[in-house]
C-alpha positions as CSV (number, residue, x, y, z in Angstrom):
1,M,-33.1,10.8,8.9
2,K,-31.3,12.5,11.8
3,F,-32.5,9.8,14.1
4,L,-31.0,7.1,11.9
5,I,-27.7,8.9,11.7
6,K,-27.6,9.3,15.5
7,N,-28.2,5.5,15.9
8,D,-25.4,4.7,13.4
9,L,-23.0,7.1,15.2
10,Q,-23.9,5.6,18.6
11,K,-23.1,2.1,17.3
12,L,-19.7,3.4,15.9
13,I,-18.9,5.2,19.2
14,D,-19.7,2.0,21.1
15,D,-17.1,0.2,19.0
16,N,-13.7,0.2,20.7
17,V,-11.9,0.0,17.4
18,F,-13.5,3.3,16.3
19,I,-12.5,4.9,19.6
20,V,-8.9,3.8,19.2
21,L,-8.7,5.0,15.6
22,L,-10.3,8.3,16.5
23,F,-7.8,8.8,19.3
24,A,-4.9,7.9,17.1
25,A,-6.1,10.4,14.5
26,M,-6.4,13.1,17.1
27,I,-2.9,12.4,18.3
28,C,-1.7,12.6,14.7
29,V,-3.3,16.0,14.2
30,L,-2.0,17.4,17.5
31,S,1.5,16.1,16.8
32,A,1.5,17.6,13.3
33,S,0.2,21.0,14.3
34,F,1.6,21.7,17.8
35,F,4.5,19.5,18.7
36,K,6.1,19.2,15.2
37,E,7.2,15.7,16.2
38,P,7.1,12.6,13.9
39,V,3.6,11.2,13.9
40,T,4.9,7.7,14.3
41,Y,6.5,8.7,17.6
42,W,3.1,9.6,19.0
43,I,1.4,6.6,17.5
44,T,4.0,4.4,19.2
45,I,3.3,6.1,22.6
46,V,-0.4,5.6,22.2
47,A,0.0,2.0,21.1
48,S,2.3,1.2,24.0
49,S,-0.1,2.9,26.5
50,L,-3.0,0.9,25.2
51,V,-1.2,-2.4,25.4
52,T,0.0,-1.9,29.0
């Protein structure tokens, strides 16, 4: 069972979309807890850095 879960997680981690969403979620949490800035502000920064 653990082996199957590890395989599924590895497939998800290999997916770039999952990485981008995870990174965006981490930025949201950090901005909400530490910086007290609007979450959309940080999402815009992340999106612009990924596009360029």
